C-alpha positions in Angstrom: -93.6 28.9 58.7 -90.8 28.7 57.3 -89.9 29.8 53.8 -88.0 27.0 51.0 -85.8 27.5 49.0 -86.0 24.0 46.2 -83.6 23.3 43.1 -83.9 20.8 40.6 -81.4 19.4 38.7 -81.1 16.5 36.2 -77.0 15.7 36.2 -75.9 12.5 33.9 -79.5 10.8 34.2 -79.9 11.2 37.8 -81.7 14.1 39.6 -80.2 16.5 42.8 -83.0 18.0 44.2 -82.1 20.5 46.5 -84.0 22.2 49.6 -83.4 24.6 51.5 -85.2 26.0 54.7 -84.5 29.1 56.3 -85.5 31.9 58.8 -84.5 34.6 56.7 -86.9 36.9 55.2 -88.0 36.4 51.7 -87.4 40.2 51.6 -83.8 39.4 53.1 -83.1 36.6 50.6 -84.3 36.2 47.0 -84.1 32.6 46.5 -81.8 32.0 43.5 -79.6 34.4 46.2 -79.7 32.5 48.8 -78.7 29.0 47.4 -76.1 30.3 45.3 -74.4 33.2 47.9 -75.3 31.9 51.0 -76.0 28.0 51.0 -73.5 26.9 48.6 -71.1 29.7 50.1 -71.6 27.7 53.8 -70.6 25.1 51.1 -67.7 26.1 50.1 -66.3 27.3 53.1 -66.7 23.1 54.7 -64.7 21.8 51.2 -61.5 24.7 52.7 -61.9 23.3 56.5 -61.8 19.6 55.0 -58.9 20.8 53.4 -57.2 20.5 55.8 -57.3 17.4 56.6 -55.2 17.1 54.1 -52.2 18.7 55.5 -52.7 15.3 57.7 -53.8 17.6 60.8 -56.1 15.1 61.2 -53.0 12.7 62.9 -53.0 13.8 67.1 -52.3 10.1 67.6 -48.6 11.5 70.2 -48.8 10.2 73.4 -48.8 13.6 74.7 -50.8 17.0 74.5 -48.0 18.7 72.9 -46.4 16.4 70.5 -50.2 16.9 69.7 -50.5 20.8 69.7 -47.2 20.5 67.0 -49.2 19.0 64.9 -51.4 20.7 64.5 -49.4 24.3 64.6 -47.3 22.8 61.6 -50.6 21.6 59.2 -52.2 25.1 60.7 -49.1 27.2 58.9 -48.5 24.4 55.7 -52.2 24.8 55.0 -51.8 28.6 55.3 -48.7 28.2 53.2 -50.4 26.4 50.7 -53.2 28.9 50.5 -51.0 31.0 49.5 -49.0 30.5 46.9 -52.7 29.2 45.4 -53.9 33.0 45.9 -50.2 34.8 44.8 -48.4 31.6 42.5 -51.1 28.8 40.9 -53.5 32.2 39.6 -54.2 32.6 35.9 -53.1 28.4 36.3 -54.7 25.4 36.1 -54.4 24.9 40.1 -56.1 28.1 40.0 -59.3 26.5 41.8 -57.1 22.8 42.1 -57.5 21.3 46.1 -54.7 21.9 48.6 -53.9 18.3 48.1 -53.4 18.5 44.1 -51.0 21.8 44.2 -49.6 19.2 46.8 -48.9 16.8 45.5 -48.2 18.3 41.6 -46.0 21.3 42.9 -44.9 20.8 46.4 -44.4 16.3 47.0 -42.0 15.7 44.1 -38.4 14.7 43.5 -34.7 16.5 43.2 -32.1 17.2 43.7 -31.0 20.8 45.9 -27.6 22.4 45.6 -26.8 24.4 47.7 -24.4 27.0 47.0 -23.3 30.6 48.5 -26.5 32.6 46.0 -28.8 30.5 45.0 -30.3 27.3 45.2 -30.8 24.6 42.8 -33.1 22.3 42.2 -32.5 19.8 39.3 -35.1 17.8 38.6 -36.5 14.7 36.9 -36.3 14.8 33.0 -39.8 13.1 32.6 -41.4 15.7 35.7 -44.8 15.7 33.9 -45.8 19.2 35.3 -42.5 21.2 34.7 -43.8 24.3 32.8 -46.6 24.9 35.1 -43.4 24.7 38.0 -41.8 26.8 36.1 -44.7 29.4 35.4 -45.8 28.9 39.4 -42.0 29.9 40.5 -41.8 33.2 38.0 -45.5 33.9 39.5 -44.5 34.4 43.3 -42.8 37.5 44.0 -39.8 37.2 45.0 -38.6 37.6 48.7 -35.1 38.8 49.6 -33.2 37.0 53.0 -31.5 39.3 54.9 -27.8 38.4 55.2 -27.0 37.2 58.2 
């Protein structure tokens, strides 16, 4: 016989029952901790895996294996960079719990004119850019990175 943890919920006038059947002992895991800390954490992990598809990790349609491998490398690097941006830049903002695709759309996939000089890079965004204040706040929260002179 296996222990069963049940959660009965009623959301927006519809039922939302959840059942977790496990081989873990009841002494090891209380029912609420089993559901909230183990089962829900697994779902959160699956959400992080699905997020990688919004950075095109599923596009492996090239003829050669090497090209598909390169696409996967670039997608994985992009995901790591956006996760770092989430951890350092968007903390304490409305995007702190946002999905990768939302962060990408609001902060990275924007039209801007880029001017590069000897000492700085200037971004000129449209006056109608709706998340300019958020972009500025994220920029100030990112740690400064010194680029070695080459």
